[in-house]
N, CA, C and O atoms as a GROMACS GRO file, in nm:
protein
  340
    1MET      N    1  22.904   9.500   5.029
    1MET     CA    2  22.797   9.404   5.040
    1MET      C    3  22.682   9.468   5.117
    1MET      O    4  22.700   9.535   5.219
    2VAL      N    5  22.562   9.445   5.062
    2VAL     CA    6  22.441   9.494   5.127
    2VAL      C    7  22.368   9.373   5.184
    2VAL      O    8  22.339   9.278   5.112
    3VAL      N    9  22.339   9.376   5.314
    3VAL     CA   10  22.263   9.270   5.378
    3VAL      C   11  22.134   9.331   5.429
    3VAL      O   12  22.135   9.431   5.501
    4LEU      N   13  22.022   9.270   5.391
    4LEU     CA   14  21.894   9.328   5.430
    4LEU      C   15  21.793   9.218   5.460
    4LEU      O   16  21.816   9.101   5.430
    5THR      N   17  21.683   9.257   5.518
    5THR     CA   18  21.577   9.162   5.551
    5THR      C   19  21.488   9.139   5.429
    5THR      O   20  21.488   9.218   5.335
    6GLY      N   21  21.415   9.030   5.434
    6GLY     CA   22  21.319   9.002   5.327
    6GLY      C   23  21.218   9.113   5.313
    6GLY      O   24  21.178   9.146   5.202
    7ARG      N   25  21.175   9.169   5.423
    7ARG     CA   26  21.076   9.278   5.420
    7ARG      C   27  21.133   9.400   5.349
    7ARG      O   28  21.065   9.461   5.266
    8GLU      N   29  21.257   9.437   5.381
    8GLU     CA   30  21.322   9.552   5.317
    8GLU      C   31  21.338   9.526   5.166
    8GLU      O   32  21.318   9.616   5.085
    9PHE      N   33  21.375   9.401   5.132
    9PHE     CA   34  21.391   9.368   4.990
    9PHE      C   35  21.258   9.380   4.916
    9PHE      O   36  21.252   9.440   4.809
   10ARG      N   37  21.152   9.324   4.973
   10ARG     CA   38  21.020   9.331   4.907
   10ARG      C   39  20.975   9.475   4.888
   10ARG      O   40  20.914   9.509   4.786
   11ALA      N   41  21.004   9.559   4.985
   11ALA     CA   42  20.960   9.699   4.978
   11ALA      C   43  21.040   9.779   4.874
   11ALA      O   44  20.990   9.880   4.824
   12ASN      N   45  21.161   9.737   4.843
   12ASN     CA   46  21.249   9.814   4.754
   12ASN      C   47  21.321   9.726   4.651
   12ASN      O   48  21.440   9.742   4.629
   13GLN      N   49  21.248   9.635   4.590
   13GLN     CA   50  21.309   9.539   4.498
   13GLN      C   51  21.386   9.607   4.386
   13GLN      O   52  21.500   9.570   4.358
   14SER      N   53  21.326   9.704   4.322
   14SER     CA   54  21.393   9.771   4.208
   14SER      C   55  21.527   9.830   4.250
   14SER      O   56  21.626   9.820   4.178
   15LYS      N   57  21.529   9.890   4.367
   15LYS     CA   58  21.652   9.951   4.417
   15LYS      C   59  21.762   9.845   4.431
   15LYS      O   60  21.875   9.866   4.386
   16TYR      N   61  21.729   9.731   4.492
   16TYR     CA   62  21.830   9.629   4.518
   16TYR      C   63  21.867   9.549   4.393
   16TYR      O   64  21.979   9.500   4.382
   17PHE      N   65  21.774   9.537   4.299
   17PHE     CA   66  21.810   9.478   4.170
   17PHE      C   67  21.913   9.566   4.101
   17PHE      O   68  22.008   9.516   4.041
   18GLY      N   69  21.894   9.696   4.110
   18GLY     CA   70  21.990   9.791   4.053
   18GLY      C   71  22.126   9.783   4.121
   18GLY      O   72  22.229   9.792   4.056
   19VAL      N   73  22.125   9.765   4.253
   19VAL     CA   74  22.250   9.751   4.328
   19VAL      C   75  22.324   9.626   4.281
   19VAL      O   76  22.445   9.629   4.259
   20ALA      N   77  22.251   9.515   4.267
   20ALA     CA   78  22.313   9.390   4.220
   20ALA      C   79  22.362   9.404   4.077
   20ALA      O   80  22.470   9.355   4.043
   21LEU      N   81  22.285   9.470   3.994
   21LEU     CA   82  22.326   9.491   3.856
   21LEU      C   83  22.453   9.575   3.848
   21LEU      O   84  22.531   9.560   3.754
   22GLY      N   85  22.472   9.662   3.945
   22GLY     CA   86  22.592   9.745   3.952
   22GLY      C   87  22.714   9.669   4.003
   22GLY      O   88  22.823   9.726   4.010
   23GLY      N   89  22.698   9.542   4.038
   23GLY     CA   90  22.813   9.461   4.078
   23GLY      C   91  22.830   9.441   4.228
   23GLY      O   92  22.920   9.369   4.271
   24GLU      N   93  22.744   9.503   4.306
   24GLU     CA   94  22.757   9.487   4.452
   24GLU      C   95  22.680   9.363   4.497
   24GLU      O   96  22.573   9.333   4.444
   25ASP      N   97  22.733   9.292   4.596
   25ASP     CA   98  22.664   9.176   4.651
   25ASP      C   99  22.543   9.221   4.731
   25ASP      O  100  22.552   9.314   4.812
   26VAL      N  101  22.430   9.154   4.707
   26VAL     CA  102  22.308   9.181   4.782
   26VAL      C  103  22.265   9.050   4.846
   26VAL      O  104  22.241   8.951   4.777
   27VAL      N  105  22.256   9.050   4.979
   27VAL     CA  106  22.216   8.931   5.054
   27VAL      C  107  22.086   8.962   5.126
   27VAL      O  108  22.075   9.060   5.199
   28VAL      N  109  21.987   8.876   5.102
   28VAL     CA  110  21.857   8.890   5.167
   28VAL      C  111  21.846   8.780   5.272
   28VAL      O  112  21.857   8.662   5.240
   29LYS      N  113  21.823   8.821   5.398
   29LYS     CA  114  21.809   8.725   5.507
   29LYS      C  115  21.661   8.715   5.543
   29LYS      O  116  21.591   8.815   5.555
   30SER      N  117  21.616   8.590   5.561
   30SER     CA  118  21.478   8.568   5.602
   30SER      C  119  21.473   8.451   5.700
   30SER      O  120  21.576   8.392   5.733
   31ARG      N  121  21.354   8.420   5.744
   31ARG     CA  122  21.338   8.309   5.839
   31ARG      C  123  21.380   8.176   5.778
   31ARG      O  124  21.425   8.086   5.848
   32ILE      N  125  21.364   8.163   5.647
   32ILE     CA  126  21.393   8.034   5.583
   32ILE      C  127  21.535   8.023   5.529
   32ILE      O  128  21.573   7.917   5.478
   33GLY      N  129  21.613   8.129   5.539
   33GLY     CA  130  21.751   8.123   5.494
   33GLY      C  131  21.798   8.255   5.437
   33GLY      O  132  21.724   8.353   5.434
   34SER      N  133  21.921   8.255   5.390
   34SER     CA  134  21.980   8.374   5.328
   34SER      C  135  21.999   8.347   5.179
   34SER      O  136  22.030   8.235   5.138
   35PHE      N  137  21.981   8.452   5.098
   35PHE     CA  138  21.987   8.439   4.954
   35PHE      C  139  22.067   8.554   4.896
   35PHE      O  140  22.054   8.669   4.939
   36ARG      N  141  22.150   8.523   4.798
   36ARG     CA  142  22.227   8.626   4.730
   36ARG      C  143  22.157   8.659   4.598
   36ARG      O  144  22.121   8.568   4.523
   37ILE      N  145  22.139   8.785   4.571
   37ILE     CA  146  22.078   8.831   4.446
   37ILE      C  147  22.191   8.856   4.346
   37ILE      O  148  22.280   8.937   4.370
   38VAL      N  149  22.186   8.784   4.234
   38VAL     CA  150  22.291   8.792   4.133
   38VAL      C  151  22.226   8.809   3.997
   38VAL      O  152  22.136   8.732   3.963
   39PRO      N  153  22.268   8.907   3.917
   39PRO     CA  154  22.211   8.920   3.783
   39PRO      C  155  22.254   8.803   3.694
   39PRO      O  156  22.363   8.748   3.710
   40ILE      N  157  22.167   8.767   3.602
   40ILE     CA  158  22.199   8.662   3.506
   40ILE      C  159  22.276   8.725   3.392
   40ILE      O  160  22.233   8.825   3.334
   41ALA      N  161  22.391   8.667   3.359
   41ALA     CA  162  22.476   8.718   3.251
   41ALA      C  163  22.427   8.667   3.116
   41ALA      O  164  22.354   8.568   3.110
   42ASP      N  165  22.467   8.734   3.010
   42ASP     CA  166  22.429   8.691   2.875
   42ASP      C  167  22.478   8.550   2.847
   42ASP      O  168  22.414   8.477   2.770
   43SER      N  169  22.588   8.510   2.907
   43SER     CA  170  22.644   8.377   2.884
   43SER      C  171  22.577   8.269   2.968
   43SER      O  172  22.600   8.150   2.944
   44ASP      N  173  22.492   8.307   3.065
   44ASP     CA  174  22.422   8.209   3.147
   44ASP      C  175  22.308   8.145   3.068
   44ASP      O  176  22.247   8.209   2.982
   45ILE      N  177  22.281   8.020   3.098
   45ILE     CA  178  22.171   7.950   3.035
   45ILE      C  179  22.066   7.922   3.142
   45ILE      O  180  22.096   7.861   3.245
   46VAL      N  181  21.946   7.968   3.117
   46VAL     CA  182  21.837   7.945   3.211
   46VAL      C  183  21.733   7.861   3.138
   46VAL      O  184  21.677   7.903   3.036
   47ILE      N  185  21.707   7.741   3.191
   47ILE     CA  186  21.614   7.650   3.125
   47ILE      C  187  21.537   7.574   3.233
   47ILE      O  188  21.593   7.535   3.335
   48GLY      N  189  21.410   7.555   3.209
   48GLY     CA  190  21.327   7.481   3.302
   48GLY      C  191  21.343   7.331   3.285
   48GLY      O  192  21.395   7.285   3.184
   49LYS      N  193  21.298   7.257   3.383
   49LYS     CA  194  21.312   7.112   3.382
   49LYS      C  195  21.243   7.050   3.260
   49LYS      O  196  21.299   6.961   3.196
   50ASP      N  197  21.122   7.096   3.227
   50ASP     CA  198  21.050   7.040   3.113
   50ASP      C  199  21.122   7.070   2.982
   50ASP      O  200  21.132   6.984   2.895
   51ASP      N  201  21.172   7.193   2.968
   51ASP     CA  202  21.246   7.229   2.846
   51ASP      C  203  21.373   7.147   2.834
   51ASP      O  204  21.408   7.103   2.724
   52LEU      N  205  21.441   7.125   2.944
   52LEU     CA  206  21.564   7.045   2.943
   52LEU      C  207  21.533   6.901   2.904
   52LEU      O  208  21.604   6.842   2.822
   53SER      N  209  21.428   6.845   2.961
   53SER     CA  210  21.389   6.708   2.929
   53SER      C  211  21.356   6.695   2.781
   53SER      O  212  21.396   6.599   2.716
   54GLU      N  213  21.282   6.791   2.727
   54GLU     CA  214  21.246   6.788   2.586
   54GLU      C  215  21.371   6.798   2.497
   54GLU      O  216  21.383   6.727   2.397
   55SER      N  217  21.463   6.887   2.533
   55SER     CA  218  21.586   6.903   2.455
   55SER      C  219  21.670   6.775   2.457
   55SER      O  220  21.724   6.734   2.354
   56LEU      N  221  21.680   6.713   2.574
   56LEU     CA  222  21.756   6.588   2.585
   56LEU      C  223  21.691   6.478   2.503
   56LEU      O  224  21.760   6.401   2.435
   57TYR      N  225  21.559   6.470   2.508
   57TYR     CA  226  21.488   6.368   2.432
   57TYR      C  227  21.510   6.388   2.283
   57TYR      O  228  21.538   6.291   2.212
   58LYS      N  229  21.499   6.511   2.234
   58LYS     CA  230  21.521   6.539   2.093
   58LYS      C  231  21.665   6.505   2.052
   58LYS      O  232  21.688   6.456   1.942
   59SER      N  233  21.759   6.532   2.140
   59SER     CA  234  21.900   6.500   2.111
   59SER      C  235  21.920   6.350   2.100
   59SER      O  236  21.991   6.303   2.011
   60LEU      N  237  21.858   6.275   2.190
   60LEU     CA  238  21.870   6.130   2.184
   60LEU      C  239  21.808   6.074   2.056
   60LEU      O  240  21.862   5.981   1.996
   61LEU      N  241  21.694   6.130   2.015
   61LEU     CA  242  21.632   6.088   1.890
   61LEU      C  243  21.722   6.119   1.770
   61LEU      O  244  21.732   6.040   1.676
   62GLU      N  245  21.788   6.233   1.775
   62GLU     CA  246  21.880   6.270   1.667
   62GLU      C  247  21.995   6.170   1.657
   62GLU      O  248  22.033   6.132   1.546
   63VAL      N  249  22.050   6.130   1.769
   63VAL     CA  250  22.158   6.031   1.769
   63VAL      C  251  22.107   5.897   1.719
   63VAL      O  252  22.172   5.831   1.638
   64LYS      N  253  21.990   5.856   1.768
   64LYS     CA  254  21.931   5.729   1.724
   64LYS      C  255  21.910   5.729   1.573
   64LYS      O  256  21.946   5.632   1.506
   65ASN      N  257  21.854   5.837   1.519
   65ASN     CA  258  21.830   5.845   1.376
   65ASN      C  259  21.961   5.842   1.297
   65ASN      O  260  21.968   5.780   1.191
   66ALA      N  261  22.063   5.908   1.348
   66ALA     CA  262  22.193   5.908   1.279
   66ALA      C  263  22.252   5.768   1.278
   66ALA      O  264  22.311   5.726   1.178
   67LYS      N  265  22.239   5.696   1.388
   67LYS     CA  266  22.290   5.559   1.394
   67LYS      C  267  22.217   5.468   1.294
   67LYS      O  268  22.275   5.372   1.243
   68GLU      N  269  22.090   5.499   1.268
   68GLU     CA  270  22.010   5.420   1.175
   68GLU      C  271  22.025   5.470   1.031
   68GLU      O  272  21.958   5.421   0.940
   69GLY      N  273  22.114   5.568   1.010
   69GLY     CA  274  22.138   5.620   0.876
   69GLY      C  275  22.032   5.717   0.828
   69GLY      O  276  22.024   5.745   0.708
   70LYS      N  277  21.950   5.770   0.917
   70LYS     CA  278  21.841   5.861   0.880
   70LYS      C  279  21.877   6.008   0.901
   70LYS      O  280  21.790   6.094   0.891
   71GLY      N  281  22.000   6.036   0.928
   71GLY     CA  282  22.042   6.175   0.951
   71GLY      C  283  22.190   6.182   0.979
   71GLY      O  284  22.258   6.080   0.990
   72LEU      N  285  22.238   6.302   0.990
   72LEU     CA  286  22.380   6.324   1.017
   72LEU      C  287  22.396   6.394   1.151
   72LEU      O  288  22.311   6.473   1.193
   73LEU      N  289  22.506   6.365   1.218
   73LEU     CA  290  22.541   6.436   1.340
   73LEU      C  291  22.648   6.538   1.309
   73LEU      O  292  22.733   6.517   1.223
   74LEU      N  293  22.644   6.649   1.380
   74LEU     CA  294  22.747   6.751   1.364
   74LEU      C  295  22.877   6.704   1.427
   74LEU      O  296  22.878   6.629   1.524
   75SER      N  297  22.987   6.749   1.369
   75SER     CA  298  23.116   6.725   1.434
   75SER      C  299  23.121   6.809   1.561
   75SER      O  300  23.041   6.901   1.578
   76TRP      N  301  23.215   6.778   1.649
   76TRP     CA  302  23.229   6.855   1.772
   76TRP      C  303  23.255   7.002   1.742
   76TRP      O  304  23.197   7.089   1.807
   77GLU      N  305  23.340   7.031   1.645
   77GLU     CA  306  23.371   7.170   1.609
   77GLU      C  307  23.247   7.242   1.556
   77GLU      O  308  23.221   7.357   1.593
   78ASP      N  309  23.170   7.175   1.469
   78ASP     CA  310  23.048   7.236   1.416
   78ASP      C  311  22.945   7.258   1.526
   78ASP      O  312  22.876   7.360   1.527
   79PHE      N  313  22.935   7.162   1.619
   79PHE     CA  314  22.844   7.176   1.731
   79PHE      C  315  22.880   7.297   1.817
   79PHE      O  316  22.793   7.377   1.852
   80LYS      N  317  23.009   7.311   1.850
   80LYS     CA  318  23.053   7.426   1.930
   80LYS      C  319  23.021   7.556   1.859
   80LYS      O  320  22.977   7.653   1.921
   81HIS      N  321  23.044   7.558   1.727
   81HIS     CA  322  23.015   7.679   1.648
   81HIS      C  323  22.865   7.712   1.656
   81HIS      O  324  22.828   7.828   1.670
   82GLU      N  325  22.780   7.611   1.645
   82GLU     CA  326  22.635   7.632   1.654
   82GLU      C  327  22.597   7.688   1.791
   82GLU      O  328  22.511   7.776   1.801
   83MET      N  329  22.661   7.639   1.896
   83MET     CA  330  22.628   7.682   2.032
   83MET      C  331  22.672   7.825   2.059
   83MET      O  332  22.617   7.892   2.147
   84GLU      N  333  22.770   7.873   1.984
   84GLU     CA  334  22.820   8.009   2.004
   84GLU      C  335  22.730   8.114   1.940
   84GLU      O  336  22.743   8.233   1.970
   85ARG      N  337  22.641   8.072   1.854
   85ARG     CA  338  22.551   8.168   1.787
   85ARG      C  339  22.449   8.223   1.879
   85ARG      O  340  22.367   8.305   1.838
   0.00000   0.00000   0.00000
């Protein structure tokens, strides 16, 4: 584990991103708290609040339309298959 100050991290960000990418824990300590630098994996989902709200709204509309006979919903198995793509 590497523990460093915010100043050290700012001065050498690329170095410590590489350390984290290599699997070692990187902890940055500052006046406002401590933070662990962790690479995002391919399986991680990163989405902003606005994008999430829009996706949820579209999903609700899809369900509403299907209930009104204006569309079809995927089965659970088909949905999982779509999400794996």
